[in-house]
All heavy atoms as an XYZ file, in Angstrom:
805
protein
N       0.819     -1.187      0.000
C       0.000      0.000      0.000
C       0.868      1.258      0.000
O       0.874      2.003     -0.940
C      -0.916      0.013      1.217
C      -2.045     -0.961      1.127
S      -3.110     -0.456     -0.163
C      -4.665     -0.727      0.543
N       1.553      1.481      1.085
C       2.342      2.702      1.180
C       3.648      2.445      1.883
O       3.904      1.367      2.417
N       4.488      3.445      1.887
C       5.782      3.346      2.559
C       5.581      3.806      3.993
O       5.036      4.866      4.245
C       6.827      4.227      1.851
C       7.010      3.778      0.404
C       8.131      4.191      2.611
C       7.862      4.716     -0.401
N       6.018      3.011      4.933
C       5.899      3.373      6.337
C       7.257      3.740      6.894
O       8.228      3.024      6.700
C       5.312      2.213      7.151
C       3.882      1.915      6.817
C       3.313      0.842      7.718
O       4.030      0.389      8.621
O       2.155      0.482      7.501
N       7.331      4.888      7.534
C       8.557      5.321      8.192
C       8.274      5.398      9.680
O       7.314      6.016     10.101
C       8.977      6.696      7.680
C       9.344      6.714      6.217
C       9.685      8.120      5.761
O       9.785      9.014      6.618
O       9.849      8.301      4.557
N       9.094      4.759     10.446
C       8.910      4.768     11.890
C      10.167      5.352     12.514
O      11.268      4.863     12.296
C       8.658      3.341     12.432
C       8.530      3.376     13.930
C       7.440      2.747     11.781
N       9.991      6.434     13.285
C      11.109      7.061     13.988
C      10.985      6.675     15.444
O      10.099      7.144     16.137
C      11.048      8.578     13.829
C      12.189      9.276     14.535
O      13.163      8.588     14.881
O      12.107     10.493     14.729
N      11.862      5.810     15.929
C      11.803      5.359     17.320
C      13.056      5.767     18.076
O      13.595      5.013     18.844
C      11.616      3.849     17.383
C      10.262      3.422     16.915
C       9.852      2.167     17.575
C       8.409      1.872     17.170
N       7.860      0.779     17.859
N      13.516      6.965     17.860
C      14.688      7.444     18.589
C      14.212      8.378     19.697
O      13.773      9.485     19.425
C      15.645      8.181     17.653
O      14.969      9.244     17.030
N      14.256      7.934     20.937
C      13.766      8.781     22.025
C      14.713      9.955     22.285
O      15.915      9.873     22.088
C      13.732      7.837     23.224
C      14.698      6.765     22.891
C      14.709      6.642     21.396
N      14.138     11.057     22.706
C      14.906     12.245     23.052
C      15.307     12.117     24.517
O      14.455     11.962     25.386
C      14.058     13.507     22.829
C      14.847     14.729     23.194
C      13.586     13.576     21.392
N      16.587     12.209     24.805
C      17.068     12.057     26.174
C      16.923     13.369     26.937
O      16.883     14.447     26.364
C      18.528     11.600     26.163
C      18.785     10.236     25.509
C      20.256      9.917     25.534
C      17.999      9.147     26.197
N      16.875     13.280     28.249
C      16.744     14.402     29.151
C      15.481     15.221     28.862
O      15.487     16.426     28.909
C      17.973     15.317     29.100
C      19.196     14.627     29.627
O      19.087     13.776     30.501
N      20.345     14.971     29.103
N      14.429     14.552     28.547
C      13.155     15.196     28.261
C      12.075     14.417     28.996
O      12.191     13.211     29.182
C      12.897     15.200     26.758
S      11.345     15.969     26.325
N      11.026     15.103     29.424
C      10.001     14.405     30.173
C       8.972     13.723     29.281
O       8.136     12.995     29.762
C       9.297     15.377     31.120
O       8.679     16.380     30.362
N       9.005     13.954     27.970
C       8.049     13.329     27.060
C       8.810     12.711     25.903
O       9.641     13.348     25.278
C       7.029     14.360     26.518
C       6.116     13.724     25.504
C       6.250     14.965     27.650
N       8.543     11.453     25.630
C       9.132     10.762     24.492
C       8.007     10.548     23.488
O       6.952     10.031     23.830
C       9.737      9.404     24.910
C      10.307      8.684     23.707
C      10.804      9.621     25.961
N       8.224     10.947     22.252
C       7.185     10.874     21.231
C       7.657      9.974     20.112
O       8.768     10.119     19.608
C       6.869     12.281     20.669
C       5.803     12.203     19.607
C       6.462     13.215     21.772
N       6.817      9.012     19.727
C       7.087      8.155     18.587
C       6.092      8.493     17.484
O       4.896      8.560     17.726
C       6.911      6.675     18.965
C       7.851      6.192     20.031
C       7.396      5.969     21.311
C       9.183      5.970     19.751
C       8.255      5.536     22.303
C      10.049      5.523     20.731
C       9.578      5.308     22.001
O      10.428      4.874     22.968
N       6.587      8.721     16.267
C       5.720      9.011     15.142
C       5.748      7.842     14.165
O       6.787      7.260     13.901
C       6.196     10.258     14.380
C       6.049     11.518     15.160
C       7.138     12.105     15.765
C       4.818     12.110     15.288
C       7.004     13.267     16.476
C       4.668     13.275     16.010
C       5.766     13.853     16.598
N       4.599      7.519     13.636
C       4.514      6.523     12.589
C       3.719      7.179     11.470
O       2.560      7.546     11.645
C       3.806      5.262     13.076
C       3.758      4.187     12.036
C       3.170      2.905     12.597
O       2.931      2.812     13.790
N       2.949      1.953     11.752
N       4.357      7.344     10.314
C       3.761      8.091      9.222
C       3.470      7.136      8.073
O       4.305      6.316      7.697
C       4.706      9.226      8.767
C       4.975     10.175      9.939
C       4.111      9.973      7.598
C       6.018     11.208      9.661
N       2.282      7.270      7.493
C       1.878      6.449      6.354
C       1.726      7.369      5.157
O       0.859      8.238      5.140
C       0.556      5.740      6.663
C       0.127      4.825      5.523
O       1.011      4.408      4.754
O      -1.075      4.540      5.431
N       2.587      7.215      4.158
C       2.523      8.053      2.958
C       2.018      7.215      1.786
O       2.471      6.099      1.576
C       3.909      8.599      2.628
C       4.405      9.591      3.653
C       5.619     10.294      3.134
N       6.085     11.219      4.153
C       7.330     11.434      4.427
N       8.282     10.802      3.774
N       7.675     12.289      5.362
N       1.096      7.747      1.010
C       0.605      7.013     -0.155
C       1.659      6.968     -1.260
O       2.561      7.788     -1.317
C      -0.625      7.816     -0.582
C      -0.438      9.166     -0.008
C       0.404      9.005      1.233
N       1.545      5.979     -2.157
C       2.524      5.804     -3.222
C       2.219      6.658     -4.450
O       3.035      6.736     -5.352
C       2.579      4.325     -3.648
O       1.283      3.912     -4.042
C       3.085      3.474     -2.511
N       1.059      7.297     -4.502
C       0.721      8.114     -5.665
C       1.412      9.454     -5.579
O       1.857      9.889     -4.525
C      -0.804      8.319     -5.749
O      -1.219      9.025     -4.577
C      -1.534      6.997     -5.838
N       1.464     10.156     -6.694
C       2.139     11.455     -6.747
C       1.198     12.606     -6.398
O       1.610     13.746     -6.378
C       2.723     11.675     -8.153
C       3.816     10.691     -8.516
S       5.228     10.795     -7.406
C       5.910     12.350     -7.899
N      -0.060     12.321     -6.178
C      -1.015     13.382     -5.850
C      -0.727     13.922     -4.458
O      -0.193     13.232     -3.609
C      -2.435     12.831     -5.928
N      -1.110     15.172     -4.253
C      -0.905     15.779     -2.937
C      -2.008     15.308     -2.002
O      -3.173     15.611     -2.191
C      -0.945     17.297     -3.037
C       0.247     17.888     -3.716
C       0.196     19.387     -3.650
C       1.420     19.983     -4.293
N       1.419     21.438     -4.238
N      -1.611     14.528     -1.020
C      -2.538     14.059     -0.005
C      -1.941     14.331      1.361
O      -0.723     14.310      1.529
C      -2.798     12.556     -0.171
C      -3.555     12.221     -1.426
C      -3.815     10.728     -1.527
O      -3.332      9.952     -0.732
N      -4.589     10.341     -2.532
N      -2.798     14.593      2.342
C      -2.254     14.864      3.680
C      -1.594     13.622      4.277
O      -1.998     12.501      4.009
C      -3.480     15.275      4.487
C      -4.631     14.700      3.754
C      -4.242     14.668      2.309
N      -0.583     13.853      5.071
C       0.118     12.774      5.756
C      -0.632     12.484      7.045
O      -0.902     13.378      7.833
C       1.578     13.183      6.056
C       2.279     12.108      6.853
C       2.308     13.470      4.767
N      -1.006     11.230      7.274
C      -1.736     10.842      8.469
C      -0.764     10.313      9.508
O       0.086      9.481      9.200
C      -2.756      9.761      8.132
C      -3.860     10.242      7.224
C      -4.869      9.137      7.028
N      -4.233      7.869      6.727
C      -4.346      7.216      5.586
N      -5.080      7.709      4.622
N      -3.736      6.064      5.405
N      -0.904     10.784     10.729
C      -0.132     10.220     11.836
C      -0.935      9.090     12.431
O      -2.094      9.268     12.787
C       0.134     11.268     12.898
C       1.235     12.189     12.570
S       1.678     13.093     14.032
C       2.084     14.638     13.314
N      -0.335      7.933     12.565
C      -1.060      6.787     13.082
C      -0.950      6.657     14.590
O      -1.889      6.230     15.232
C      -0.559      5.504     12.422
C      -1.069      5.320     11.025
C      -0.797      3.922     10.567
C      -1.471      3.675      9.250
N      -1.242      2.338      8.766
N       0.187      6.985     15.165
C       0.333      6.755     16.601
C       1.270      7.789     17.208
O       2.312      8.097     16.646
C       0.880      5.365     16.864
N       0.870      8.319     18.336
C       1.729      9.178     19.146
C       1.669      8.616     20.557
O       0.597      8.504     21.142
C       1.248     10.643     19.136
C       2.101     11.483     20.058
C       1.273     11.205     17.727
N       2.814      8.219     21.094
C       2.874      7.606     22.416
C       3.669      8.536     23.326
O       4.788      8.918     23.008
C       3.570      6.224     22.350
C       3.663      5.618     23.738
C       2.824      5.321     21.403
N       3.060      8.925     24.442
C       3.733      9.769     25.413
C       4.199      8.907     26.577
O       3.444      8.070     27.065
C       2.791     10.848     25.942
C       2.360     11.823     24.885
C       1.145     11.685     24.231
C       3.181     12.876     24.537
C       0.751     12.580     23.260
C       2.809     13.773     23.562
C       1.587     13.624     22.931
O       1.208     14.508     21.970
N       5.417      9.134     27.032
C       5.947      8.380     28.163
C       6.982      9.231     28.881
O       7.578     10.121     28.288
C       6.584      7.079     27.689
N       7.177      8.955     30.153
C       8.193      9.672     30.911
C       9.572      9.127     30.578
O       9.770      7.917     30.465
C       7.949      9.516     32.407
C       6.837     10.361     32.999
C       6.677     10.010     34.468
C       7.109     11.821     32.840
N      10.496     10.019     30.424
C      11.873      9.617     30.198
C      12.445      9.063     31.500
O      12.116      9.543     32.586
C      12.689     10.826     29.742
O      14.058     10.516     29.739
N      13.335      8.071     31.433
C      13.919      7.549     32.673
C      14.789      8.570     33.395
O      15.091      8.417     34.564
C      14.752      6.350     32.207
C      14.873      6.472     30.753
C      13.762      7.334     30.267
N      15.178      9.634     32.696
C      16.019     10.658     33.319
C      15.191     11.704     34.061
O      15.729     12.524     34.771
C      16.876     11.337     32.256
C      17.778     10.372     31.548
C      17.460      9.952     30.271
C      18.900      9.863     32.160
C      18.275      9.062     29.613
C      19.715      8.970     31.511
C      19.399      8.567     30.235
N      13.883     11.730     33.869
C      13.036     12.746     34.481
C      11.929     12.108     35.309
O      10.765     12.409     35.152
C      12.413     13.628     33.390
C      13.393     14.440     32.589
C      13.996     15.553     33.409
O      13.384     16.059     34.335
N      15.221     15.923     33.092
N      12.245     11.210     36.202
C      11.240     10.536     37.015
C      10.810     11.362     38.221
O       9.880     11.005     38.909
C      11.761      9.180     37.487
C      11.926      8.181     36.374
C      10.597      7.788     35.738
O       9.589      7.692     36.398
N      10.604      7.585     34.439
N      11.477     12.470     38.491
C      11.143     13.290     39.655
C      10.232     14.456     39.273
O      10.263     15.505     39.880
C      12.411     13.814     40.311
C      13.265     12.718     40.890
C      14.479     13.288     41.565
C      15.320     12.169     42.134
N      16.534     12.649     42.747
N       9.388     14.269     38.281
C       8.519     15.333     37.807
C       7.454     15.663     38.843
O       7.123     16.811     39.066
C       7.874     14.926     36.466
C       6.842     15.933     36.022
C       8.935     14.759     35.405
N       6.898     14.658     39.512
C       5.782     14.859     40.428
C       6.219     15.268     41.837
O       5.370     15.580     42.660
C       4.953     13.579     40.529
C       4.384     13.115     39.223
S       3.164     14.229     38.562
C       1.790     13.848     39.604
N       7.486     15.273     42.142
C       7.910     15.555     43.515
C       7.620     16.989     43.925
O       7.430     17.271     45.105
C       9.393     15.255     43.684
O      10.165     16.147     42.891
N       7.556     17.913     42.986
C       7.274     19.309     43.310
C       5.856     19.539     43.810
O       5.582     20.542     44.462
N       4.938     18.624     43.506
C       3.563     18.782     43.975
C       3.453     18.636     45.484
O       2.641     19.291     46.120
C       2.663     17.724     43.322
C       2.193     18.011     41.914
C       1.445     16.820     41.383
C       1.318     19.234     41.890
N       4.249     17.758     46.058
C       4.114     17.441     47.475
C       5.043     18.271     48.347
O       4.947     18.222     49.567
C       4.382     15.958     47.705
C       3.673     15.109     46.714
C       4.237     14.336     45.757
C       2.268     14.962     46.551
N       3.283     13.720     45.011
C       2.048     14.086     45.467
C       1.154     15.502     47.196
C       0.784     13.730     45.039
C      -0.107     15.134     46.763
C      -0.281     14.263     45.713
N       5.944     19.027     47.753
C       6.869     19.842     48.531
C       6.116     21.038     49.124
O       5.440     21.769     48.407
C       8.002     20.331     47.625
C       9.159     20.960     48.376
C      10.210     21.454     47.419
C      10.969     20.287     46.848
N      12.105     20.720     46.039
N       6.201     21.240     50.407
C       5.562     22.343     51.132
C       4.050     22.364     50.908
O       3.463     23.405     50.645
C       6.190     23.678     50.731
C       5.774     24.812     51.657
O       5.529     24.542     52.847
O       5.677     25.961     51.184
N       3.401     21.211     50.992
C       1.959     21.109     50.756
C       1.137     21.909     51.773
O       0.221     22.627     51.365
C       1.526     19.647     50.735
C       0.089     19.390     50.296
C      -0.102     19.838     48.867
C      -0.244     17.929     50.439
N       1.427     21.858     53.091
C       0.638     22.680     54.026
C       0.759     24.178     53.746
O      -0.225     24.908     53.857
C       1.220     22.330     55.392
C       1.838     20.989     55.221
C       2.330     20.953     53.807
N       1.926     24.624     53.345
C       2.106     26.039     53.017
C       1.303     26.445     51.787
O       0.713     27.529     51.735
N       1.253     25.569     50.800
C       0.479     25.860     49.591
C      -1.012     25.904     49.891
O      -1.731     26.775     49.386
C       0.759     24.801     48.520
C       2.143     24.902     47.928
C       2.352     23.815     46.897
C       3.761     23.847     46.352
N       4.006     22.771     45.403
N      -1.484     24.958     50.728
C      -2.905     24.942     51.088
C      -3.261     26.199     51.874
O      -4.294     26.825     51.623
C      -3.241     23.671     51.884
C      -3.120     22.453     50.968
C      -4.627     23.757     52.494
C      -3.271     21.139     51.681
N      -2.396     26.593     52.801
C      -2.633     27.805     53.591
C      -2.702     29.031     52.691
O      -3.557     29.906     52.873
C      -1.528     27.963     54.626
C      -1.673     29.175     55.491
C      -0.517     29.315     56.452
C      -0.618     30.641     57.185
N       0.596     30.956     57.919
N      -1.810     29.111     51.702
C      -1.801     30.249     50.787
C      -3.086     30.295     49.955
O      -3.692     31.351     49.795
C      -0.598     30.170     49.860
C      -0.527     31.318     48.869
C       0.623     31.160     47.890
O       1.335     30.167     47.920
N       0.792     32.130     47.025
N      -3.535     29.137     49.444
C      -4.764     29.108     48.648
C      -5.978     29.510     49.481
O      -6.857     30.231     49.004
C      -4.993     27.710     48.062
C      -3.993     27.314     47.023
C      -4.138     28.144     45.786
C      -3.162     27.689     44.727
N      -3.123     28.572     43.581
N      -6.039     29.041     50.730
C      -7.168     29.385     51.592
C      -7.149     30.869     51.928
O      -8.189     31.543     51.882
C      -7.161     28.519     52.863
C      -8.146     29.034     53.900
C      -7.469     27.074     52.513
N      -5.974     31.404     52.237
C      -5.904     32.821     52.602
C      -6.189     33.730     51.414
O      -6.715     34.826     51.578
C      -4.530     33.149     53.204
O      -3.524     32.996     52.225
N      -5.875     33.295     50.192
C      -6.145     34.121     49.007
C      -7.607     34.048     48.583
O      -8.129     35.016     48.025
C      -5.270     33.667     47.837
C      -3.812     34.016     47.984
C      -2.976     33.461     46.840
O      -3.543     32.762     45.968
O      -1.770     33.726     46.832
N      -8.282     32.921     48.829
C      -9.609     32.705     48.256
C     -10.712     32.518     49.284
O     -11.769     31.993     48.945
C      -9.561     31.470     47.339
C      -8.586     31.660     46.208
O      -8.560     32.695     45.585
N      -7.780     30.643     45.966
N     -10.521     32.931     50.524
C     -11.533     32.679     51.539
C     -12.824     33.426     51.253
O     -13.910     32.911     51.485
C     -11.009     33.015     52.938
C     -10.781     34.477     53.167
C      -9.655     35.169     52.945
C     -11.743     35.411     53.655
N      -9.830     36.489     53.255
C     -11.104     36.668     53.700
C     -13.071     35.326     54.059
C     -11.760     37.818     54.122
C     -13.722     36.477     54.478
C     -13.071     37.700     54.512
N     -12.738     34.645     50.726
C     -13.945     35.423     50.457
C     -14.772     34.774     49.342
O     -16.000     34.648     49.459
C     -13.576     36.859     50.085
C     -14.760     37.790     49.816
C     -15.616     37.928     51.061
C     -14.279     39.137     49.341
N     -14.113     34.350     48.270
C     -14.832     33.694     47.177
C     -15.476     32.390     47.649
O     -16.605     32.084     47.266
C     -13.883     33.403     46.013
C     -13.422     34.664     45.328
O     -14.113     35.674     45.351
N     -12.249     34.606     44.735
N     -14.761     31.625     48.461
C     -15.316     30.372     48.970
C     -16.519     30.639     49.869
O     -17.534     29.943     49.783
C     -14.246     29.600     49.745
N     -16.431     31.667     50.711
C     -17.544     32.013     51.589
C     -18.760     32.448     50.782
O     -19.886     32.016     51.040
C     -17.126     33.121     52.562
C     -18.248     33.604     53.432
C     -18.694     32.833     54.486
C     -18.867     34.820     53.177
C     -19.735     33.270     55.282
C     -19.911     35.257     53.963
C     -20.347     34.484     55.024
N     -18.550     33.298     49.779
C     -19.665     33.781     48.963
C     -20.275     32.663     48.119
O     -21.457     32.704     47.788
C     -19.210     34.929     48.065
C     -18.832     36.220     48.796
C     -18.294     37.245     47.809
C     -20.013     36.776     49.556
N     -19.496     31.662     47.759
C     -20.025     30.532     47.000
C     -20.780     29.551     47.893
O     -21.841     29.057     47.531
C     -18.881     29.807     46.275
C     -19.328     28.575     45.557
C     -20.078     28.659     44.404
C     -18.995     27.326     46.043
C     -20.498     27.515     43.739
C     -19.404     26.175     45.391
C     -20.157     26.277     44.230
N     -20.245     29.269     49.078
C     -20.819     28.231     49.932
C     -21.978     28.710     50.789
O     -22.839     27.908     51.157
C     -19.737     27.641     50.826
C     -18.664     26.823     50.107
C     -17.595     26.388     51.085
C     -19.299     25.617     49.427
N     -22.037     30.006     51.140
C     -23.102     30.455     52.040
C     -24.502     30.282     51.453
O     -25.400     29.836     52.183
C     -22.861     31.881     52.522
O     -22.473     32.714     51.484
N     -24.790     30.578     50.175
C     -26.145     30.276     49.675
C     -26.451     28.781     49.667
O     -27.595     28.389     49.929
C     -26.141     30.823     48.238
C     -25.035     31.785     48.183
C     -24.027     31.322     49.170
N     -25.446     27.948     49.391
C     -25.673     26.505     49.399
C     -25.997     26.004     50.795
O     -26.944     25.235     50.996
C     -24.449     25.782     48.848
C     -24.084     26.063     47.385
C     -22.795     25.352     47.025
C     -25.205     25.626     46.481
N     -25.219     26.432     51.770
C     -25.444     26.001     53.161
C     -26.766     26.554     53.668
O     -27.529     25.859     54.348
C     -24.264     26.427     54.048
C     -24.556     26.203     55.514
C     -23.005     25.689     53.629
N     -27.072     27.815     53.333
C     -28.338     28.416     53.755
C     -29.537     27.697     53.171
O     -30.528     27.433     53.871
N     -29.474     27.361     51.893
C     -30.576     26.637     51.251
C     -30.743     25.260     51.870
O     -31.871     24.817     52.145
C     -30.322     26.516     49.738
O     -30.141     27.817     49.202
C     -31.466     25.821     49.040
N     -29.642     24.558     52.109
C     -29.705     23.234     52.725
C     -30.314     23.311     54.132
O     -31.168     22.493     54.493
C     -28.314     22.614     52.772
C     -28.294     21.244     53.389
C     -28.712     20.132     52.673
C     -27.856     21.060     54.699
C     -28.714     18.872     53.247
C     -27.854     19.807     55.282
C     -28.280     18.718     54.547
O     -28.283     17.474     55.118
N     -29.890     24.297     54.916
C     -30.418     24.432     56.281
C     -31.909     24.756     56.241
O     -32.695     24.216     57.041
C     -29.652     25.522     57.027
N     -32.339     25.615     55.304
C     -33.741     25.958     55.180
C     -34.573     24.733     54.802
O     -35.649     24.495     55.368
C     -33.937     27.064     54.143
C     -35.386     27.344     53.846
C     -36.162     28.064     54.738
C     -35.978     26.857     52.685
C     -37.511     28.310     54.483
C     -37.319     27.092     52.421
C     -38.077     27.818     53.321
O     -39.403     28.039     53.070
N     -34.083     23.933     53.860
C     -34.812     22.734     53.429
C     -34.926     21.740     54.579
O     -35.994     21.155     54.807
C     -34.134     22.106     52.199
C     -34.665     20.720     51.915
C     -34.308     23.005     50.987
N     -33.857     21.546     55.334
C     -33.908     20.618     56.467
C     -34.889     21.104     57.531
O     -35.663     20.325     58.094
C     -32.511     20.445     57.067
C     -31.540     19.743     56.154
C     -32.024     18.357     55.773
O     -32.550     17.602     56.578
N     -31.847     18.021     54.505
N     -34.886     22.411     57.793
C     -35.805     22.974     58.786
C     -37.243     22.850     58.309
O     -38.147     22.516     59.080
C     -35.424     24.437     59.043
C     -36.283     25.170     60.032
C     -37.381     25.979     59.379
O     -37.320     26.335     58.211
N     -38.418     26.264     60.149
N     -37.491     23.084     57.016
C     -38.841     22.986     56.460
C     -39.357     21.546     56.513
O     -40.513     21.296     56.857
C     -38.842     23.501     55.027
C     -40.209     23.541     54.400
C     -41.062     24.619     54.630
C     -40.651     22.502     53.592
C     -42.332     24.657     54.062
C     -41.914     22.520     53.027
C     -42.749     23.604     53.263
O     -43.994     23.634     52.703
N     -38.479     20.591     56.165
C     -38.887     19.179     56.216
C     -39.215     18.746     57.649
O     -40.189     18.024     57.877
C     -37.773     18.302     55.635
C     -37.687     18.351     54.133
C     -36.479     17.631     53.588
C     -36.425     16.189     53.969
N     -35.275     15.486     53.361
N     -38.409     19.203     58.593
C     -38.655     18.851     59.995
C     -39.958     19.474     60.484
O     -40.762     18.825     61.167
C     -37.483     19.330     60.859
C     -37.590     18.953     62.316
C     -37.467     17.450     62.553
O     -36.890     16.739     61.705
O     -37.978     16.992     63.600
N     -40.209     20.731     60.103
C     -41.440     21.424     60.494
C     -42.667     20.733     59.888
O     -43.688     20.544     60.555
C     -41.365     22.879     60.037
C     -42.489     23.756     60.475
C     -42.218     25.171     59.990
C     -43.393     26.060     60.261
N     -43.184     27.411     59.726
N     -42.587     20.319     58.619
C     -43.684     19.625     57.972
C     -43.930     18.251     58.594
O     -45.064     17.829     58.785
C     -43.385     19.482     56.477
C     -44.547     18.937     55.680
C     -44.278     18.930     54.198
O     -43.165     19.335     53.781
O     -45.159     18.497     53.455
N     -42.842     17.581     58.956
C     -42.979     16.274     59.600
C     -43.668     16.391     60.956
O     -44.545     15.592     61.308
C     -41.589     15.638     59.761
C     -41.615     14.241     60.331
C     -40.246     13.618     60.361
C     -39.437     14.246     61.447
N     -38.134     13.583     61.661
N     -43.308     17.432     61.718
C     -43.937     17.626     63.021
C     -45.395     18.072     62.872
O     -46.223     17.754     63.730
C     -43.160     18.674     63.821
C     -41.765     18.224     64.302
C     -41.056     19.373     64.975
C     -41.883     17.039     65.219
N     -45.741     18.793     61.803
C     -47.123     19.243     61.606
C     -48.047     18.074     61.296
O     -49.235     18.140     61.600
C     -47.173     20.265     60.483
N     -47.562     17.010     60.739
C     -48.385     15.873     60.370
C     -48.442     14.803     61.480
O     -48.985     13.730     61.257
C     -47.871     15.229     59.080
C     -48.100     16.070     57.879
N     -49.338     16.227     57.321
C     -47.259     16.804     57.127
C     -49.253     17.016     56.265
N     -47.989     17.384     56.133
N     -47.871     15.117     62.620
C     -47.873     14.120     63.711
C     -49.246     13.878     64.275
O     -49.579     12.760     64.631
C     -46.937     14.586     64.835
C     -45.521     14.169     64.581
C     -44.573     14.650     65.619
N     -45.059     14.591     66.992
C     -44.358     14.985     68.032
N     -43.168     15.490     67.856
N     -44.843     14.904     69.231
N     -50.045     14.899     64.389
C     -51.332     14.753     65.082
C     -52.476     14.678     64.122
O     -52.677     15.181     63.171
C     -51.547     15.893     66.072
C     -50.477     15.922     67.132
C     -49.523     16.929     67.152
C     -50.424     14.953     68.110
C     -48.556     16.961     68.125
C     -49.454     14.982     69.092
C     -48.532     15.990     69.090
O     -47.579     16.029     70.049
């Protein structure tokens, strides 16, 4: 059908290794080149990519809370208020039907 070229030379010291497999038609007409497979993988030289997430985690959480407390309060107060009102209404209706 067509000529297949496979480039399987990984790039060293990089966190993403990409393999391309290209299928080119044998005709002379201009047709787009289709990529069949792209595989992402961690390089063995960059295995410490995720360690930065856990470094100083309590400090990061404290910073996020101190920066966004007003937005969180304004978002959660109508939800909590509505929930409390519904619970109070259900309890009041339940007690009204007792007798």
